[in-house]
C-alpha positions in Angstrom: 111.1 191.0 42.8 107.6 192.3 43.4 106.4 193.9 40.1 104.7 197.2 39.6 101.5 195.3 38.8 101.7 193.5 42.1 102.3 196.8 43.9 99.2 198.2 42.3 97.2 195.1 43.2 98.3 195.4 46.8 97.4 199.1 46.9 93.9 198.3 45.6 93.4 195.4 48.0 94.5 197.6 51.0 92.4 200.7 49.9 89.3 198.7 48.7 89.0 201.2 45.9 90.8 201.9 42.6 90.5 205.7 43.0 92.0 205.6 46.6 94.8 203.3 45.4 95.5 205.7 42.7 95.8 208.6 45.1 98.2 206.6 47.3 100.3 205.6 44.3 100.3 209.2 42.9 98.9 207.8 39.6 95.8 208.5 37.6 92.7 206.3 38.1 92.7 205.1 34.5 96.4 204.1 34.8 95.6 202.0 37.9 92.5 200.4 36.2 94.6 199.5 33.1 97.3 198.0 35.3 94.7 195.8 37.2 93.0 194.8 33.9 96.4 193.7 32.4 97.2 191.6 35.5 93.9 189.9 35.5 94.3 189.2 31.7 97.8 187.7 32.3 96.5 185.6 35.1 93.2 184.6 33.4 91.2 185.3 36.6 89.2 188.1 38.1 90.8 189.3 41.3 88.2 191.7 42.6 84.4 191.6 42.9 83.5 195.0 41.2 80.0 194.9 42.5 81.1 195.1 46.2 81.8 198.4 47.9 84.5 198.5 49.0 86.1 196.2 46.5 86.3 192.6 47.7 88.8 190.1 46.8 87.5 187.0 44.8 88.7 183.5 45.8 91.4 183.9 43.0 92.3 187.3 44.5 92.7 185.9 48.0 95.1 183.2 46.7 97.0 185.8 44.6 97.3 188.0 47.6 98.9 185.2 49.6 101.3 184.6 46.7 102.4 188.2 46.4 102.9 188.5 50.2 105.0 185.3 50.2 107.0 186.9 47.4 107.5 190.0 49.5 108.7 187.9 52.4 111.1 186.0 50.2 112.5 189.3 48.8 112.9 190.8 52.2 114.8 187.7 53.4 116.9 187.7 50.3 117.9 191.3 50.8 118.7 190.6 54.5 120.8 187.6 53.5 122.6 189.7 50.9 123.2 192.5 53.3 124.5 190.0 55.9 126.8 188.5 53.3 128.2 191.9 52.6 128.9 192.4 56.3 130.2 188.8 56.9 133.9 188.6 58.0 136.2 187.3 55.3 139.9 186.9 54.8 142.5 184.4 56.1 143.5 183.4 59.6 147.0 181.9 59.7 147.7 179.9 62.9 150.8 177.9 63.9 150.6 174.8 66.2 152.9 172.0 67.1 152.0 168.6 65.7 150.2 167.0 68.6 148.3 170.2 69.7 147.1 170.6 66.1 145.4 167.2 66.3 143.7 168.4 69.5 142.7 172.0 68.6 141.7 171.8 65.0 139.1 169.1 65.1 137.3 170.8 68.0 137.5 174.4 66.7 137.5 174.3 62.9 134.2 172.7 62.0 132.1 175.2 64.1 134.3 178.1 63.1 133.9 177.4 59.4 130.1 177.1 59.7 130.0 180.4 61.5 132.5 182.2 59.3 132.3 180.5 55.9 134.2 183.3 54.2 137.3 183.1 56.5 139.9 180.7 55.2 142.0 179.1 58.0 145.5 178.2 57.1 147.2 176.1 59.8 151.0 175.5 59.9 152.5 172.7 61.9 155.9 172.3 63.4 158.2 172.6 66.4 158.2 175.7 68.4 161.4 176.8 66.7 159.7 176.3 63.3 156.6 178.3 64.3 158.7 181.1 65.8 160.5 181.5 62.5 157.3 181.6 60.5 155.8 184.1 63.0 158.9 186.3 62.9 158.8 186.3 59.0 155.1 187.4 59.1 154.0 184.1 57.6 151.6 183.4 60.6 149.2 185.7 62.4 149.7 183.9 65.6 151.0 180.7 67.0 150.2 178.6 70.1 153.4 178.6 72.1 154.4 178.0 75.8 156.0 180.1 78.4 158.6 180.3 79.6 160.1 180.6 76.1 163.1 182.4 74.6 161.1 184.7 72.3 160.8 188.1 73.9 160.1 189.7 70.5 156.6 188.2 70.6 153.5 189.5 72.4 151.9 186.7 74.5 148.2 186.4 75.4 147.3 183.7 78.0 145.2 180.7 77.0 145.6 178.2 79.8 148.0 176.5 82.3 148.7 172.8 81.8 150.5 170.4 84.1 153.2 168.1 82.6 152.2 164.6 83.4 154.2 161.4 83.7 152.5 158.4 82.1 153.2 154.8 83.0 151.6 151.6 82.0 149.2 150.4 84.7 151.2 147.2 85.3 154.7 148.7 85.0 156.9 147.0 87.6 158.3 150.4 88.8 154.8 151.2 90.2 155.6 148.8 93.1 158.4 151.1 94.2 156.3 154.3 94.1 154.2 155.8 96.9 152.4 158.6 95.2 150.6 161.3 97.3 147.2 162.5 96.5 147.4 165.4 94.2 145.0 168.0 93.0 142.1 167.0 90.7 142.3 163.4 92.0 145.8 162.8 90.4 148.5 160.8 92.1 151.6 163.0 92.7 155.4 162.1 92.6 157.8 164.5 94.4 161.3 165.0 93.2 162.8 162.4 95.5 160.2 159.8 94.6 161.2 160.2 90.9 164.6 158.7 91.7 162.8 155.3 91.4 162.6 156.0 87.6 166.4 156.2 87.2 166.5 152.9 85.2 163.1 153.3 83.5 163.3 153.8 79.7 161.6 157.0 78.5 160.0 157.6 75.2 161.1 161.2 74.3 160.3 163.7 71.7 163.0 164.9 69.4 165.2 167.8 70.6 163.7 171.2 69.7 160.2 170.3 70.9 158.9 171.9 74.1 158.0 168.5 75.7 161.6 167.4 75.3 162.8 170.5 77.0 160.4 169.8 79.9 161.6 166.2 80.1 165.2 167.4 80.5 164.2 169.9 83.1 162.3 167.2 85.1 165.3 164.8 84.9 167.7 167.5 86.0 165.4 168.6 88.9 164.9 165.0 90.1 168.7 164.2 89.7 168.1 161.3 87.3 169.3 160.4 83.8 167.0 157.6 82.6 167.8 155.8 79.4 165.9 156.9 76.2 164.0 154.0 74.7 163.2 156.0 71.6 163.0 159.5 70.3 160.2 160.6 68.0 158.5 163.7 66.6 155.1 162.1 67.4 153.6 162.3 70.9 150.9 159.9 69.7 153.6 157.4 68.9 155.3 157.9 72.2 152.0 157.4 74.1 151.2 154.3 72.0 154.5 152.7 72.7 154.2 153.5 76.4 150.8 151.8 76.4 152.6 148.7 75.1 155.1 148.7 78.0 158.0 150.2 76.0 158.7 152.9 78.6 157.5 156.0 80.4 156.4 159.2 78.7 156.0 162.9 79.6 153.1 164.9 78.1 150.9 167.8 78.8 147.7 167.2 80.5 146.1 168.5 77.3 146.3 165.0 75.9 143.5 164.1 78.3 141.2 166.3 76.2 141.9 164.2 73.1 141.0 160.7 71.9 144.5 159.4 71.5 145.4 158.6 75.2 145.5 154.9 75.6 143.4 153.6 78.5 146.2 151.4 79.8 148.3 154.4 80.9 148.2 156.0 84.4 149.0 159.7 84.8 151.0 161.4 87.6 151.8 165.0 88.4 155.5 165.5 89.2 157.7 167.9 91.0 157.4 170.4 93.9 155.2 172.2 93.0 153.8 170.2 90.1 155.6 171.2 86.8 153.4 173.1 84.5 153.7 175.5 81.6 151.6 178.3 80.3 150.0 178.1 76.8 149.2 181.2 75.0 148.8 183.1 71.7 152.1 184.5 70.5 152.1 187.3 67.9 154.5 189.8 66.6 154.8 192.7 69.0 153.3 195.9 67.8 151.5 194.2 64.9 147.7 194.2 65.3 145.9 190.9 64.5 143.6 191.0 61.5 139.9 190.5 62.1 139.9 186.9 60.9 142.8 186.1 63.2 141.0 187.8 66.1 137.9 185.7 65.5 140.0 182.5 65.4 141.8 183.5 68.6 138.4 183.9 70.2 137.2 180.5 69.0 140.3 178.8 70.4 139.9 180.7 73.7 136.2 179.7 74.0 137.1 176.0 73.4 140.3 175.7 75.4 140.7 178.6 77.7 141.8 178.1 81.3 142.3 174.3 81.5 140.7 171.2 80.2 137.1 171.0 81.0 137.0 167.2 81.1 140.3 166.3 82.6 139.1 166.0 86.2 136.5 163.4 85.5 138.8 161.4 83.2 141.7 161.4 85.7 139.5 160.4 88.7 138.1 157.5 86.7 141.7 156.4 85.7 142.8 156.5 89.4 139.8 154.6 90.6 140.4 152.0 87.9 144.0 151.5 89.1 142.8 150.9 92.6 
């Protein structure tokens, strides 16, 4: 804090006169003179050349003037910082995500979000879409990332992005010899419903029942008129993709996995269906219940990072297709 003595010193330096400084400070001239004398005694240095008219700072006075102004700047910045701190958003944002999407979204969003909003605590919950819907219904989540179509009409739904459901096969899978994929959008090979019949005997690595991707797999099998064997069922999409990369079977996953680092390079993606199967990802929240300010900021951060499709997918997919050729 700038002291009263420093304020008096600044007034004298600006006015060039003790009497004029006294007038500006609404003090008597003797009071201002005494204040300056005590300051010089405390510092052990003369700050003004009394012979000069107007008063002129000595070398010590010039240095002390810089010191006082630096103190003023520091005090001003401190007050600004404290005021900003008082205005900074605070609270808790509670978000629900399924297991594999959590590993995709949180590493990209949370570090920057926490740097920008250090007083907002993010509390993620992970689980199947049934788990998340229960937590949301109970008010234990502000919002959850869910998919449409879904059986939860009690929730408000705000669009985030559309994602295609992709079929992944190992690059040297024997079944590829029986497939004649067409050129799809964004450089992806495409398999129509009839062409999927070639996968009737191909083992599939499936997620456990109750997960959205398992429901999508069953829809695709039904639409293609096939019932392939299940090589394994698991809660972990990363496990399914890893096993597929080792030749243990085919796997169905959202194209969102192309945004992450856990897609093995030995896998080839295909769009499937007529038109290509896709789902809509969005923010589900309780209808009629406004989101808190921290939750709104978290929604915006996720929207900024992932809204309206994967930014890198096109380049990744084209490179994969070229590598296969």
